[in-house]
C-alpha positions as MATLAB code, in Angstrom:
seq = 'XXXXXXXXXXXXXXXXXXXXXXXXXXXXXXXXXXXXXXXXXXXXXXXXXXXXXXXXXXXXXXXXXXXXXXXXXXXXXXXXXXXXXXXXXXXXXXXXXXXXXXXXXXXXXXXXXXXXXXXXXXXXXXXXX';
ca = [
     -68.554   42.445   29.536;
     -72.280   43.015   29.638;
     -73.585   45.298   32.409;
     -76.023   42.645   33.594;
     -73.357   40.153   34.631;
     -70.628   40.539   37.192;
     -67.818   38.567   38.883;
     -68.065   39.360   42.571;
     -65.300   40.977   44.611;
     -65.240   37.872   46.832;
     -64.594   35.695   43.752;
     -61.797   38.014   42.518;
     -60.180   37.930   45.952;
     -60.221   34.143   45.933;
     -58.618   34.096   42.446;
     -55.814   36.426   43.566;
     -55.104   34.345   46.673;
     -55.036   31.131   44.618;
     -52.688   32.612   42.045;
     -50.351   33.709   44.832;
     -50.391   30.219   46.305;
     -51.956   31.517   49.536;
     -55.199   29.533   49.153;
     -56.884   26.845   47.096;
     -59.607   27.926   44.718;
     -62.873   26.086   45.456;
     -64.645   24.752   42.400;
     -68.003   25.934   41.158;
     -70.638   23.848   42.893;
     -73.973   25.074   41.718;
     -76.381   27.648   40.373;
     -78.672   29.863   42.433;
     -81.940   31.146   41.074;
     -83.752   34.314   42.143;
     -86.489   36.813   41.371;
     -84.670   40.039   42.272;
     -83.114   40.812   38.886;
     -85.798   43.258   37.798;
     -87.427   46.351   39.303;
     -91.179   46.918   39.792;
     -91.579   47.955   36.086;
     -89.776   44.808   34.859;
     -86.569   46.546   33.896;
     -83.339   44.605   34.503;
     -81.288   45.723   37.508;
     -77.524   45.492   37.022;
     -75.821   43.387   39.690;
     -72.871   44.878   41.586;
     -69.486   43.362   42.337;
     -70.139   43.955   46.021;
     -73.130   41.591   46.085;
     -72.537   38.423   48.087;
     -75.956   36.927   47.296;
     -78.842   37.246   44.870;
     -81.314   40.013   45.678;
     -84.171   37.533   46.147;
     -82.915   33.962   46.080;
     -85.539   31.279   45.411;
     -83.344   28.156   45.500;
     -80.061   26.493   44.615;
     -79.158   23.444   42.587;
     -75.866   21.637   41.946;
     -74.335   22.034   38.517;
     -75.360   19.118   36.296;
     -72.921   19.649   33.454;
     -70.028   21.844   32.467;
     -67.964   22.102   29.314;
     -64.683   23.710   28.333;
     -65.195   25.577   25.095;
     -62.476   24.743   22.586;
     -62.935   27.843   20.470;
     -62.939   30.034   23.591;
     -60.135   28.615   25.801;
     -60.842   30.986   28.721;
     -64.508   29.997   29.032;
     -66.324   27.333   31.019;
     -70.021   26.775   30.298;
     -72.182   25.603   33.214;
     -75.664   24.105   32.776;
     -78.449   23.420   35.241;
     -81.991   22.199   34.548;
     -84.960   22.935   36.743;
     -87.299   19.970   36.652;
     -91.064   20.442   36.318;
     -91.655   20.651   40.073;
     -88.608   22.773   40.906;
     -89.436   26.497   41.355;
     -92.810   25.969   39.718;
     -94.883   29.109   39.113;
     -91.943   31.413   39.960;
     -90.542   34.355   37.968;
     -86.776   33.902   37.608;
     -84.768   37.020   36.774;
     -81.333   36.396   38.313;
     -78.974   33.516   38.479;
     -75.612   33.094   40.128;
     -72.770   30.626   40.321;
     -71.673   29.640   43.788;
     -68.541   27.771   44.769;
     -67.948   24.826   47.117;
     -67.665   27.288   50.017;
     -71.180   28.495   49.243;
     -69.927   31.922   48.149;
     -71.578   33.671   45.182;
     -68.885   34.242   42.556;
     -70.898   35.370   39.509;
     -74.296   37.004   39.155;
     -76.362   37.558   35.974;
     -79.692   39.387   35.776;
     -82.238   39.289   32.941;
     -85.921   39.915   32.132;
     -88.183   37.678   34.209;
     -88.808   34.167   32.863;
     -91.934   32.428   34.119;
     -91.402   28.830   35.230;
     -94.575   26.857   34.579;
     -95.170   23.699   36.632;
     -95.352   21.493   33.508;
     -92.046   22.622   31.954;
     -88.370   21.957   32.515;
     -86.043   24.936   32.074;
     -82.312   24.714   31.364;
     -80.084   27.646   32.301;
     -76.657   28.070   30.738;
     -74.057   30.454   32.138;
     -70.600   31.005   30.639;
     -67.745   31.833   33.070;
     -65.384   33.944   30.967;
     -61.876   35.057   31.907;
];
């Protein structure tokens, strides 16, 4: 697994409880977007499994589409599109998947992407087991 993506401890705890039959596993509800994925010099900061939120969250949006990848049976691909007016003129450098409880379950960081006000941007994140 790449060092710039992590499944949170909270997510792993929920998985263990669900597998034991002690709790239901809430579905993925949406994607969070943030600007805290890079340091002052623009270098990517690796997220940690102890994080319970993005370092600098800018907003959240419900997942618009997901797909189960046939050639990778342990992978779900989530997609979310920011419309022209959503997070306009922001630098996005971290995204996360959150579940129906509102808990961050996966965090990915990357070089900052500028979101112009006249563009839509689609983000794709694969949840791999």
